[in-house]
N, C-alpha and C positions, 0 to 999 in steps of 0.2 A: 449501536449508533444508527441513527435513521438515514434515510438516502440524503435528505437535505443537510445534515450534519457532515456526512462525509463529503458531499460536493462542496462544502464550505471550507474543508480542510485545505490548507495551502503550505508550500514551503516546507520548513523544518517540522511544523506540526504534523503535516502529512506523513513525512519521513518517520517521524516518531511513532504514529499509529500504525504504519505498515511494519516497522521493526517489532514492535509489540504485538500485534495481531496475527501478522503472518509468520514472522521469524521467532516469536516466543520470548523476546526480549522484555525487561521490565523498566519502567522508568527509574531514574537514580533520583532517591528521594532528596538528595542534596541540591538538585537542580529544578527549576522550574521556569516557566514563562519562555524567554528567549532562549534559554539554554534546555528547553525540553527534549531536544534530541540527544541529550547525554543519558546513556542507558547502561543497565547492567544485563551482560549477556548471560544465556543459561549456565555457562561454565563458571560464573561468578566475577569474570573480569568486568572492568568498565571500560565503556567505548562510547564513540559518537555514532549515531546511526547514519548509514550512508545516505547519500543525497539521492533516494530512490526517485523523487519527483522529477529529477532532470537529467539523471544519468541513464543513458540507453543501454550501457552494459549491465545495469541491474535488472533489466526486463527479464531475461532468461532466468535469473535467480528467484524472482518471484513466481514465474510461471512453473518452474520446477517445484517450489515449495507448495503451489496450489494443488498440484496433481493429487493430493490425498483427499481433495474435497470435490475434484471435477476433473473431467478428462478432456474437455473441450476448451479451447482458447482461440480466439481470433483477434487479429489487429489488422485493422484496414485504414487507408487514407481515402477521405472524401473531400476533395477540394483542399481547403486549408485545415480541415479538422481530422483529428484521429479518433477512431472508434475501436474500443477495447471491450471484450466480452468473454467472460468466464461461463459459458452456458446460458445463464439466466440472469446476468447482471451487466447489460450493456452500458457504456459510459461513452460520452464524446467530449473532446477537450483538444485546444490547441496543441497541446504537447502529449505525444505518444506515452512517455513515462509517467506522466500524472494520470492519464486515462487508465493505464493499466493498474497504478496504484488504487485508484478509487474502485474499479472493477472488482479488484481482490477484496478489498474491504467489503464491499457490497455483499459478495458471495459468502464471506465469513459472518456478515451479519444475518443473512438467512440461515445459515447452518446453525449458528448459536441461539437464533429465534425459533428455529422451527424444527 
């Protein structure tokens, strides 16, 4: 995915991308569109991707999963915006969880492309 495509992801589509790219879940072929967050977990069970884009409690899970790709992570607030960065993929957003999701996807795009 390009940076523009990642920054365009919102809501449950962003959650599904994080579940797939960061945690290795696969889309459930029986669902698409609004139900795209229905996923197959690596152990074969079916589940719904967590609400990574809005749930603060998922930030540590994403950071821990990203440790295999980068050791550096920062999350800062500037005014009303949050800045998340996994070493070389800074992202700014009104929501900290959304910024973290997008920064992780950017790093994975760099790792997979290069």
